[in-house]
N, CA, C and O atoms as a GROMACS GRO file, in nm:
protein
  284
    1UNK      N    1  30.102  -2.701  23.297
    1UNK     CA    2  29.957  -2.699  23.295
    1UNK      C    3  29.905  -2.565  23.245
    1UNK      O    4  29.804  -2.562  23.175
    2UNK      N    5  29.971  -2.456  23.278
    2UNK     CA    6  29.929  -2.325  23.230
    2UNK      C    7  29.941  -2.316  23.079
    2UNK      O    8  29.862  -2.247  23.014
    3UNK      N    9  30.040  -2.385  23.023
    3UNK     CA   10  30.058  -2.385  22.877
    3UNK      C   11  29.938  -2.451  22.809
    3UNK      O   12  29.892  -2.404  22.705
    4UNK      N   13  29.887  -2.560  22.869
    4UNK     CA   14  29.773  -2.630  22.810
    4UNK      C   15  29.648  -2.541  22.813
    4UNK      O   16  29.572  -2.539  22.717
    5UNK      N   17  29.628  -2.470  22.922
    5UNK     CA   18  29.511  -2.383  22.935
    5UNK      C   19  29.516  -2.271  22.833
    5UNK      O   20  29.415  -2.239  22.770
    6UNK      N   21  29.632  -2.211  22.816
    6UNK     CA   22  29.644  -2.099  22.723
    6UNK      C   23  29.626  -2.143  22.578
    6UNK      O   24  29.569  -2.068  22.499
    7UNK      N   25  29.674  -2.261  22.542
    7UNK     CA   26  29.659  -2.304  22.404
    7UNK      C   27  29.514  -2.339  22.371
    7UNK      O   28  29.474  -2.334  22.254
    8UNK      N   29  29.434  -2.373  22.471
    8UNK     CA   30  29.294  -2.411  22.448
    8UNK      C   31  29.200  -2.291  22.449
    8UNK      O   32  29.083  -2.305  22.415
    9UNK      N   33  29.249  -2.173  22.488
    9UNK     CA   34  29.162  -2.056  22.496
    9UNK      C   35  29.130  -2.003  22.357
    9UNK      O   36  29.217  -2.000  22.270
   10UNK      N   37  29.006  -1.962  22.337
   10UNK     CA   38  28.964  -1.906  22.209
   10UNK      C   39  29.002  -1.760  22.196
   10UNK      O   40  29.037  -1.713  22.088
   11UNK      N   41  28.994  -1.688  22.308
   11UNK     CA   42  29.028  -1.546  22.308
   11UNK      C   43  29.164  -1.533  22.375
   11UNK      O   44  29.179  -1.566  22.492
   12UNK      N   45  29.263  -1.485  22.303
   12UNK     CA   46  29.396  -1.474  22.364
   12UNK      C   47  29.398  -1.370  22.474
   12UNK      O   48  29.328  -1.269  22.468
   13UNK      N   49  29.478  -1.396  22.575
   13UNK     CA   50  29.490  -1.302  22.687
   13UNK      C   51  29.573  -1.183  22.645
   13UNK      O   52  29.668  -1.195  22.567
   14UNK      N   53  29.537  -1.066  22.698
   14UNK     CA   54  29.619  -0.949  22.672
   14UNK      C   55  29.723  -0.940  22.783
   14UNK      O   56  29.700  -0.991  22.893
   15UNK      N   57  29.834  -0.878  22.756
   15UNK     CA   58  29.934  -0.865  22.862
   15UNK      C   59  29.881  -0.776  22.975
   15UNK      O   60  29.802  -0.684  22.952
   16UNK      N   61  29.926  -0.805  23.095
   16UNK     CA   62  29.881  -0.727  23.211
   16UNK      C   63  29.930  -0.583  23.198
   16UNK      O   64  30.044  -0.559  23.158
   17UNK      N   65  29.844  -0.486  23.232
   17UNK     CA   66  29.887  -0.346  23.222
   17UNK      C   67  29.990  -0.314  23.330
   17UNK      O   68  29.991  -0.374  23.437
   18UNK      N   69  30.076  -0.220  23.299
   18UNK     CA   70  30.174  -0.178  23.399
   18UNK      C   71  30.106  -0.085  23.499
   18UNK      O   72  30.025  -0.001  23.461
   19UNK      N   73  30.138  -0.102  23.627
   19UNK     CA   74  30.083  -0.013  23.728
   19UNK      C   75  30.188   0.017  23.832
   19UNK      O   76  30.286  -0.056  23.848
   20UNK      N   77  30.166   0.126  23.902
   20UNK     CA   78  30.259   0.173  24.003
   20UNK      C   79  30.215   0.123  24.140
   20UNK      O   80  30.099   0.137  24.178
   21UNK      N   81  30.307   0.065  24.214
   21UNK     CA   82  30.278   0.021  24.351
   21UNK      C   83  30.273   0.143  24.443
   21UNK      O   84  30.366   0.224  24.444
   22UNK      N   85  30.165   0.157  24.518
   22UNK     CA   86  30.154   0.262  24.618
   22UNK      C   87  30.121   0.197  24.752
   22UNK      O   88  30.077   0.082  24.758
   23UNK      N   89  30.143   0.272  24.860
   23UNK     CA   90  30.129   0.213  24.994
   23UNK      C   91  29.987   0.213  25.047
   23UNK      O   92  29.950   0.126  25.126
   24UNK      N   93  29.904   0.310  25.004
   24UNK     CA   94  29.769   0.318  25.057
   24UNK      C   95  29.675   0.374  24.952
   24UNK      O   96  29.717   0.428  24.850
   25UNK      N   97  29.545   0.362  24.980
   25UNK     CA   98  29.445   0.415  24.886
   25UNK      C   99  29.452   0.567  24.881
   25UNK      O  100  29.433   0.626  24.775
   26UNK      N  101  29.480   0.630  24.994
   26UNK     CA  102  29.496   0.776  24.997
   26UNK      C  103  29.611   0.822  24.910
   26UNK      O  104  29.599   0.922  24.839
   27UNK      N  105  29.721   0.751  24.915
   27UNK     CA  106  29.835   0.784  24.830
   27UNK      C  107  29.801   0.762  24.683
   27UNK      O  108  29.845   0.836  24.596
   28UNK      N  109  29.723   0.659  24.656
   28UNK     CA  110  29.680   0.633  24.518
   28UNK      C  111  29.596   0.749  24.466
   28UNK      O  112  29.613   0.790  24.351
   29UNK      N  113  29.507   0.802  24.549
   29UNK     CA  114  29.424   0.915  24.507
   29UNK      C  115  29.507   1.040  24.487
   29UNK      O  116  29.483   1.117  24.394
   30UNK      N  117  29.606   1.062  24.575
   30UNK     CA  118  29.692   1.180  24.561
   30UNK      C  119  29.778   1.171  24.436
   30UNK      O  120  29.800   1.271  24.368
   31UNK      N  121  29.825   1.051  24.404
   31UNK     CA  122  29.915   1.033  24.290
   31UNK      C  123  29.842   1.032  24.157
   31UNK      O  124  29.881   1.104  24.065
   32UNK      N  125  29.735   0.952  24.146
   32UNK     CA  126  29.669   0.932  24.017
   32UNK      C  127  29.527   0.986  24.009
   32UNK      O  128  29.469   0.988  23.901
   33UNK      N  129  29.471   1.029  24.120
   33UNK     CA  130  29.333   1.077  24.120
   33UNK      C  131  29.235   0.962  24.118
   33UNK      O  132  29.273   0.846  24.099
   34UNK      N  133  29.107   0.994  24.138
   34UNK     CA  134  29.004   0.889  24.144
   34UNK      C  135  28.983   0.824  24.008
   34UNK      O  136  28.971   0.702  24.000
   35UNK      N  137  28.978   0.904  23.903
   35UNK     CA  138  28.956   0.848  23.769
   35UNK      C  139  29.075   0.763  23.726
   35UNK      O  140  29.057   0.655  23.670
   36UNK      N  141  29.196   0.811  23.751
   36UNK     CA  142  29.315   0.734  23.714
   36UNK      C  143  29.324   0.604  23.790
   36UNK      O  144  29.368   0.503  23.735
   37UNK      N  145  29.282   0.604  23.916
   37UNK     CA  146  29.287   0.483  23.997
   37UNK      C  147  29.176   0.387  23.957
   37UNK      O  148  29.201   0.268  23.937
   38UNK      N  149  29.052   0.436  23.946
   38UNK     CA  150  28.938   0.348  23.923
   38UNK      C  151  28.925   0.303  23.778
   38UNK      O  152  28.902   0.185  23.752
   39UNK      N  153  28.940   0.395  23.684
   39UNK     CA  154  28.912   0.363  23.545
   39UNK      C  155  29.036   0.320  23.468
   39UNK      O  156  29.032   0.225  23.390
   40UNK      N  157  29.147   0.389  23.490
   40UNK     CA  158  29.267   0.361  23.412
   40UNK      C  159  29.358   0.256  23.474
   40UNK      O  160  29.459   0.219  23.412
   41UNK      N  161  29.327   0.206  23.594
   41UNK     CA  162  29.406   0.103  23.662
   41UNK      C  163  29.554   0.138  23.666
   41UNK      O  164  29.639   0.060  23.623
   42UNK      N  165  29.585   0.256  23.719
   42UNK     CA  166  29.724   0.298  23.727
   42UNK      C  167  29.795   0.245  23.851
   42UNK      O  168  29.917   0.259  23.863
   43UNK      N  169  29.721   0.184  23.943
   43UNK     CA  170  29.782   0.123  24.061
   43UNK      C  171  29.695   0.006  24.107
   43UNK      O  172  29.594  -0.025  24.043
   44UNK      N  173  29.734  -0.058  24.216
   44UNK     CA  174  29.666  -0.180  24.260
   44UNK      C  175  29.532  -0.155  24.328
   44UNK      O  176  29.464  -0.251  24.364
   45UNK      N  177  29.492  -0.029  24.348
   45UNK     CA  178  29.367   0.002  24.415
   45UNK      C  179  29.253   0.031  24.317
   45UNK      O  180  29.157   0.100  24.353
   46UNK      N  181  29.261  -0.021  24.197
   46UNK     CA  182  29.157   0.000  24.097
   46UNK      C  183  29.018  -0.047  24.141
   46UNK      O  184  28.922   0.028  24.128
   47UNK      N  185  29.006  -0.170  24.193
   47UNK     CA  186  28.874  -0.217  24.237
   47UNK      C  187  28.816  -0.135  24.352
   47UNK      O  188  28.695  -0.111  24.356
   48UNK      N  189  28.900  -0.091  24.444
   48UNK     CA  190  28.853  -0.008  24.555
   48UNK      C  191  28.806   0.127  24.502
   48UNK      O  192  28.702   0.179  24.544
   49UNK      N  193  28.883   0.184  24.410
   49UNK     CA  194  28.844   0.310  24.349
   49UNK      C  195  28.714   0.299  24.273
   49UNK      O  196  28.633   0.392  24.272
   50UNK      N  197  28.691   0.185  24.207
   50UNK     CA  198  28.567   0.165  24.134
   50UNK      C  199  28.448   0.156  24.229
   50UNK      O  200  28.340   0.206  24.197
   51UNK      N  201  28.466   0.095  24.346
   51UNK     CA  202  28.357   0.090  24.444
   51UNK      C  203  28.325   0.229  24.498
   51UNK      O  204  28.208   0.262  24.518
   52UNK      N  205  28.428   0.309  24.523
   52UNK     CA  206  28.406   0.446  24.570
   52UNK      C  207  28.334   0.526  24.463
   52UNK      O  208  28.241   0.601  24.494
   53UNK      N  209  28.377   0.512  24.338
   53UNK     CA  210  28.311   0.581  24.227
   53UNK      C  211  28.166   0.538  24.212
   53UNK      O  212  28.079   0.621  24.185
   54UNK      N  213  28.139   0.409  24.230
   54UNK     CA  214  28.001   0.359  24.225
   54UNK      C  215  27.916   0.420  24.336
   54UNK      O  216  27.801   0.457  24.313
   55UNK      N  217  27.973   0.431  24.456
   55UNK     CA  218  27.900   0.491  24.568
   55UNK      C  219  27.868   0.638  24.539
   55UNK      O  220  27.758   0.683  24.568
   56UNK      N  221  27.963   0.712  24.482
   56UNK     CA  222  27.941   0.853  24.450
   56UNK      C  223  27.830   0.868  24.346
   56UNK      O  224  27.742   0.953  24.360
   57UNK      N  225  27.835   0.786  24.242
   57UNK     CA  226  27.732   0.793  24.137
   57UNK      C  227  27.596   0.754  24.193
   57UNK      O  228  27.495   0.815  24.158
   58UNK      N  229  27.591   0.652  24.280
   58UNK     CA  230  27.464   0.611  24.340
   58UNK      C  231  27.408   0.721  24.429
   58UNK      O  232  27.286   0.744  24.431
   59UNK      N  233  27.494   0.790  24.504
   59UNK     CA  234  27.448   0.898  24.590
   59UNK      C  235  27.393   1.014  24.508
   59UNK      O  236  27.289   1.070  24.543
   60UNK      N  237  27.461   1.050  24.401
   60UNK     CA  238  27.413   1.158  24.315
   60UNK      C  239  27.280   1.120  24.250
   60UNK      O  240  27.190   1.203  24.240
   61UNK      N  241  27.269   0.997  24.205
   61UNK     CA  242  27.144   0.950  24.143
   61UNK      C  243  27.029   0.952  24.243
   61UNK      O  244  26.919   0.996  24.210
   62UNK      N  245  27.054   0.906  24.365
   62UNK     CA  246  26.946   0.905  24.464
   62UNK      C  247  26.904   1.046  24.502
   62UNK      O  248  26.786   1.073  24.523
   63UNK      N  249  27.000   1.137  24.512
   63UNK     CA  250  26.964   1.277  24.540
   63UNK      C  251  26.882   1.337  24.427
   63UNK      O  252  26.786   1.410  24.451
   64UNK      N  253  26.919   1.306  24.305
   64UNK     CA  254  26.842   1.353  24.191
   64UNK      C  255  26.699   1.300  24.191
   64UNK      O  256  26.605   1.374  24.162
   65UNK      N  257  26.684   1.172  24.223
   65UNK     CA  258  26.551   1.113  24.228
   65UNK      C  259  26.468   1.173  24.343
   65UNK      O  260  26.347   1.193  24.328
   66UNK      N  261  26.530   1.200  24.455
   66UNK     CA  262  26.459   1.264  24.566
   66UNK      C  263  26.415   1.404  24.530
   66UNK      O  264  26.305   1.445  24.566
   67UNK      N  265  26.498   1.478  24.459
   67UNK     CA  266  26.461   1.613  24.417
   67UNK      C  267  26.344   1.611  24.318
   67UNK      O  268  26.255   1.695  24.324
   68UNK      N  269  26.346   1.515  24.228
   68UNK     CA  270  26.237   1.502  24.131
   68UNK      C  271  26.107   1.466  24.204
   68UNK      O  272  26.001   1.519  24.174
   69UNK      N  273  26.118   1.374  24.300
   69UNK     CA  274  26.000   1.326  24.373
   69UNK      C  275  25.939   1.438  24.458
   69UNK      O  276  25.816   1.447  24.470
   70UNK      N  277  26.023   1.523  24.517
   70UNK     CA  278  25.971   1.626  24.608
   70UNK      C  279  25.911   1.745  24.536
   70UNK      O  280  25.839   1.824  24.597
   71UNK      N  281  25.938   1.759  24.408
   71UNK     CA  282  25.882   1.876  24.337
   71UNK      C  283  25.749   1.850  24.272
   71UNK      O  284  25.692   1.940  24.210
   0.00000   0.00000   0.00000
């Protein structure tokens, strides 16, 4: 059945990227850093790293908007 689905796809699938298995998100950050984990998908915690990165960017943006508003 998977063969039928793949032959009917218009956009061919790319091969899955290689990643390193780590035991925890903390170990992932120590090994590959936040950018390597979130953006480069170097381990299985890429989605978690992207959520943390989103929270950091949202916090910086809100602080910037508060500073603009208060001046």
